[in-house]
Structures are given as C-alpha cells and as structure tokens.
N, C-alpha and C positions, 0 to 999 in steps of 0.2 A: 534357541536360549533358554535354558530352565532357571530355575531362581529352590536355592537349596540352601539347609543352615552346613557348613565345615567346620572343619577343626581348623582353627589362623594358620597351624605352623602350614595345612597343604593349602593353600588359599593362595601360593601365586600362581598368577596370571588370571584370579578368577575374577569380575570387576563386584567391587565393595556395594551392597545390596541399602547403605543408610550417608548415617554422616557420624562421623566416631567424633568423637570434641575427647582432649586429653587436658591436663595445665597447660604445657606450651606448643600444643603442636593440635592439627587438625587434619584429618580425613576426612576428602570428600565423596558423595555419594557417586559414584558414576564410573569410580578412578579403577586401573588395572592397578595390583598392587604386586609388589616389585619385593626385594628382599631387603633394603629398608625398611619395607612398611609390615611385615611378617615379624619383623622384629622389633617394630614397635609396639604391634597389639599383646603379641605378648611379654613384651617389657612394662605394658600397664596389663598384667595379669587378665587378659580376653581371652577366655579360648579357642570362641567359639565365632562363629559371624554371618549373617545371610547374603547371600551373593549369586550375582549372575554367572553364568561360566555359560560361554559363547561359542556357541556351535560355527564347523567349516565350514558351514552352507548360510553364515548370517555375515555380513554387515553390520562393521561399528556404525555409534549410533554417529558419529560424526561426517565418516562418509557416509554411509546414506543419506545424512541430512543436505551434505555436499550435492552429490547424485541428481536430486529430487532438483534441486535449488536453480541450479543448471539446465535445468531440463524445462521451466516451466517461465521460465526469467527471456526477458527481449534484451535485444542489443544494444541497450540504453540504461542498461541497471549492470551497475560491476561486477567486478566477480564477490560469492556471497564470502560475507565474514563469517567462520567457522568459532563456537565456542559451546558445551558443554551439548551437542547432541542440538542442536541449535543456528540455524543459516541464516544471517543475517543481509534484507537488500536492500542495496541505497542505490538511490538515481543518479548517474550523471550526468541529467539534463535541467532544465528548467522547460518545468510544462504541467501536462495533468494526469492524473494519471488514471488507467485506464484495464477497470476489472474485467476480465471474464467473469463472468460471476457462477453462469453453466462450470463450466469447466472447475471454477475453484469450488461450490457445493459436490460436486460428482468424485472429486477426487478427498477430497475429506469424510463422502459417507461407505466410498467403495474402499479405502486405508484405518482404522482405524486406530493403528499405531502410529497414528500421521495427523500431523496439525499443520496445516496452512491455511496464515494469518495475515486481515494485509486492511490498508486505510479501506476508509472509504471510497466507495469508487468514487470517482470523478472528482479529487482531491489536486488542491492546486498544492506542487508541489517545488523544491527549488536541486541545487545539486548539494549529493550526500546526503538527502534525509534517506531515513529510514523507511519504508517500505512497506514492510509486512515481512514476515520469518516464515522457515520450515520450521517445524519440532517435532525432531523421534520421539516416542513416547518413554520405549522404554528404550533398554540400554544396544541395543541390535536390532538386525528387522533379515528378515530372511532372505538369500538373495533374491530368489524367485518373484518375488513379490516387488524389491525395489526392476526389475530385470519386467515387471510384465507394465511397469509408468514409464520407462525409458523406451522401448518398443510403444508409445501408445503415443500418438503423433496429435491426440486433441487435447493434451494436456499442455504441448507445448504453449508458449505465450500466455502464460493466465497474466504476470505483470507488464505491460507498454506501458509510455510513458508518450504522451499526444505533445509534442512541441510547437508550436502558439506559430500561425502562417497570419495574421494580421499583419499591419501594419499602420490604418488611419481608421480613425473612432470617429461619428460622429452623434451627436447628440440633437435631443430636439424635444423642447414643453411646451406642451398647451397649454393656454392660457386667457380666460376674456380681461384676469382681471392681470397686470403688469408688476401693479404693484402688493399686490400678497404675492410674486411667486417665491418660495423660496428656493431661488432659481441657485444661490453660489453657495448655500449649507448643500444641496442634495449633490455641488459638483465636486465642490472639497468630499464626501465622505468614494462620490464615482472614482473621483482620480487616485483615492486611493485603494483603493481595491485593483482601481489600471493597471499602477504601478508595480503591484503581485507580478506583473503580465507583459512589467514592463515596455509597460501603452499608454500614449500620455491620451485626452481628449482634442483632436483634430479642429475642429468645429461642430462648431453650440449655436444652433439656432432656437426661435422662442416664435410661437407664432397662432392662433385664435384657435380655439379650442370646441371643433365642427371639422369633422371628416374630409374638408373640401378644401379646406385651411393647410389643414394633412399633409393631407394626401400631394401635394402640389411642394410644399416645406421636403416631404421626401425625396420627392424626384426633384428637386434643386442640389438638394447637400448629399445625393450618389452619385449629379455629373463631375464633385470631390477623388475620385475615385477612394471613395468610405465605404471599409470592408467588414463589418461592423457602426450600427446604427439604434442605438437604444433610445426609448423614446420615453419620456414623466409624462403621464396626462395628466389636466389637472382632476380628473373624476377616477376613481376605481372602473371597471369590466366587467358588467356585469355577464353583459351575453354577447355575441357572436355582430348582432350592432349599434353598439357603441361606439364611440368618437372614435377611441383608435384602432382598433380591427375592420373599421370600416375604412378607415383612413389608409389605411396600411392596402386593402385591396383594390380599393378604386386609384391606389395610384400605380399599382402592378398595368 
C-alpha cells in the first residue's frame, strides 16, 4: 500500500487518507472512493486529495482485522464485529477473562501495523461484554504478514473465558470477641461479589482466633462438600506462622 496525493478526478477506488467535511455531507477517512464521491469532490472544487492505494498484495483493513480476530479467539467468543479496521471481541459466556500475556505482547511487538487490545487479565465478565479488539492501523496489510500470523498456532486462543465450576462456598471468621466482629457487614460485601459468579455463601462459621480452632473449623466445613473456602482472620497475616496460614497448614 502506498500513500500519495492524486487529482480528485483520478481518485476512483483509492482510499481516502483524511476526513473531508462539506456543507451538507461528510467523507470519512478510510472510505473507498466511488463515482459519486468523485463528483462530490469536484463539485466542492477539491482538485487534489491525499489517498492510500491498495495493491493486489494487500488485504483490506476490515478483512485483515477479521482474519486475525478469528485466529486469536476461542470458542467462547462471538464472531468478531468489524468496523473501520477494528474487530471487536465479545464473550458468549459469563466467567473470567484469561489472557495469554506472552502471546498478546508477541503479536503486538512483531507486527507494528496491528494492535491487539484487551481488558485486564482475570477480569470477571458477563455474556455479551466487550473483551478487547484487533485494530489495523493502516488501511491495508500485506497478505504475507497476515498469513504469517494465521499459520502460527502459537497465536491461537489469546482470549479465553474460564467458566466457573464452583457451586458451594464456605466462609470462616476468626475472632476472640464475637461482639466486635463485623460479620454482617463483611458478609454483605462478600455476597455482592459472589453474585457476580451466580454464587452465594452456603455455610458461615465463626471460630476462635487461634490456629487449632481454625484448623478444626476448616476440617468441619469441608465435610459439607465446600469447593471454595474464604477465611477472614481477626488480624492481618504478617508471616507464615500467623494464625490463618498456620491453621490452614495444620488442617491438611
């Protein structure tokens, strides 16, 4: 693809390199110019314009974005939505977004004409949510570069959705003074977070803030087929010998 200034009358099938605004109309950059566009340019006395000329060795920006987006997606993503050289990626499922960071950095580093963007890794997402996109920076990309990406299996599945496989949640609070424990306030916050996963707290226990009591409580609560156990200690964890890590270790 080449950029150059051409006479407006000779610009048919060229790609407009910049926006043009008229009294009652507008031509957006990236548009392939047709006969009616040429007439509009000449009518407004625009004799020369800056254009991009795509060669037979190039894929258009939309087609390039679509090919790459399909290649790097997983089965839990919808078909990419393409517009203006950008392929938007949406999730089919509720779950957690998992990005292969190394692959993402590699494709952005090796191909400067292409930008692959995403939400933060491990973001909790809902069905239909935008996860990221593939943006083609020029108006076309050489076919060889696109094919180089497509034959590289290491670029597959950059975007994945991890579905939850947890159904039962348990919570343990440790406290030596039940009157001061802010259990209800904390539970309200936890419930709000769990609802994002369509989960709830199935069992809630309170035990003394010492490793022996915590160990016993862990062993008891796990008998109820709990798959995710949250522990809120009375004091913060300062080292491996603190109550919570010591209690967990003793329970195994």
